[in-house]
Structure formats: C-alpha cells, structure tokens
C-alpha positions, -999 to 999 in steps of 0.1 A, spaced: 636 -383 -463 623 -413 -486 637 -440 -467 651 -452 -433 675 -480 -434 661 -492 -468 624 -491 -457 600 -463 -470 599 -439 -444 562 -431 -448 547 -462 -430 574 -458 -401 562 -421 -398 528 -432 -400 530 -451 -368 542 -420 -349 515 -399 -365 486 -423 -357 497 -421 -320 508 -384 -318 478 -368 -334 447 -386 -317 467 -382 -284 471 -346 -290 435 -342 -300 423 -361 -268 447 -343 -245 438 -309 -258 400 -316 -257 400 -333 -221 421 -302 -208 396 -277 -224 365 -294 -207 378 -306 -175 397 -279 -154 413 -304 -127 427 -324 -158 440 -293 -173 460 -286 -141 473 -323 -138 481 -322 -175 501 -289 -176 522 -286 -206 519 -321 -217 492 -315 -243 513 -287 -258 545 -311 -260 523 -338 -277 506 -314 -300 542 -300 -311 553 -336 -320 520 -339 -340 528 -309 -357 564 -319 -367 554 -355 -377 525 -344 -398 543 -328 -426 573 -355 -424 546 -383 -429 529 -364 -458 562 -357 -474 575 -392 -472 541 -404 -485 544 -381 -514 579 -396 -524 562 -431 -520 534 -422 -539 557 -416 -569 570 -453 -566 535 -468 -564 510 -477 -589 481 -450 -590 447 -460 -577 419 -438 -566 421 -449 -529 459 -435 -531 449 -404 -545 421 -399 -517 447 -408 -491 471 -383 -504 448 -356 -506 434 -361 -472 470 -363 -459 476 -331 -471 443 -316 -454 455 -334 -422 485 -308 -420 460 -278 -417 441 -298 -390 471 -304 -369 483 -268 -373 450 -255 -362 448 -279 -332 485 -270 -321 476 -232 -325 446 -236 -304 466 -257 -278 493 -229 -277 465 -201 -272 447 -225 -245 482 -231 -225 489 -195 -229 457 -183 -215 458 -207 -186 496 -206 -174 503 -185 -145 539 -180 -156 529 -163 -187 497 -145 -173 521 -131 -148 539 -113 -176 508 -97 -191 509 -61 -178 471 -57 -181 450 -89 -174 416 -91 -189 385 -89 -165 371 -120 -152 343 -121 -176 365 -116 -207 388 -143 -194 358 -166 -190 346 -157 -225 382 -164 -240 381 -198 -221 346 -206 -233 354 -198 -270 387 -215 -268 373 -246 -253 347 -247 -279 371 -244 -307 392 -270 -294 366 -296 -291 354 -286 -325 389 -289 -339 399 -321 -319 370 -340 -331 376 -330 -368 411 -342 -363 402 -375 -350 378 -377 -379 405 -369 -403 428 -395 -388 403 -421 -394 396 -411 -430 434 -408 -439 440 -442 -425 410 -458 -442 421 -445 -476 455 -454 -470 447 -489 -460 423 -493 -488 452 -483 -512 473 -510 -500 450 -539 -495 424 -534 -520 447 -526 -550 
C-alpha cells in the first residue's frame, strides 16, 4: 500500500507506529516490574503489542515504496536500515509479551496439566521480566533513532 487517498502511506502509518510501539514497550515494561499494574493492565499490553507488530511492517513497506520516489541521501538510507531493524525489535517485544501474559494468565495456567514449582515459576518470571525490560528499552531507543534519521532525511536534505 503506497498511498492512502493520494497521500504517501508511510507518514500516515508512522503516526500509528510512534504511538503503538513506545506504548507497547512501556506497558510491557511496567507490567513486568510492577505486579499490581500487571493485574490491572490484564491483556492490554498484549493487544497494544499486537497493534505494534502489525503496523511496523506496514510502515516499513510503505517507507520502502516512498524511498523509491525520493532522492537518496545518507539519512534516508540510515532511516530505512534502522526501520528494517525495528521489525525485529517489535517482534521480540511481542513474543516476550505473549510469553509473559501466558505465564501469568490464570485461564491459560489452568489448562497446563503439570504446573512448574513455585521456584521455577519465580525464575521464569524474573528471566522474562529482565528480558522484557531490556527489549523494551532497546525498542524505545530504536524508535528515537529511526525517527531522528527519518526527520533528518526530510528536513536536512
């Protein structure tokens, strides 16, 4: 999808991406380190991470189409490269969010025939929490880097 109503689709999708991706990272991170927030948030982090997972490749695909119609410059090349990397960050955040949700949702745990011991469960929780925080921070950094390169490619060239 190159255009929407005659306007390049990339800048339109970017608006959704720059909301959904950081929000997914923040919700996942908060839910991982704050148990009462995790209970209140419920499935919301997973839903937002799903939106981020869908919108990211749409944004990069529309960006690649727009890149073909734009004069090349080093910032645009960097923006495109970082945008491609963003897909992996968001996919990893989504995967960890799914695992976190599955490990803490009683409806899912009730279907597990043999639950892990309390110690194993705590270990899984700590490992997932650390991984989520690391990936959430990395994802937020990537949003800034991708956005900065994109802005530079438009406004400085």
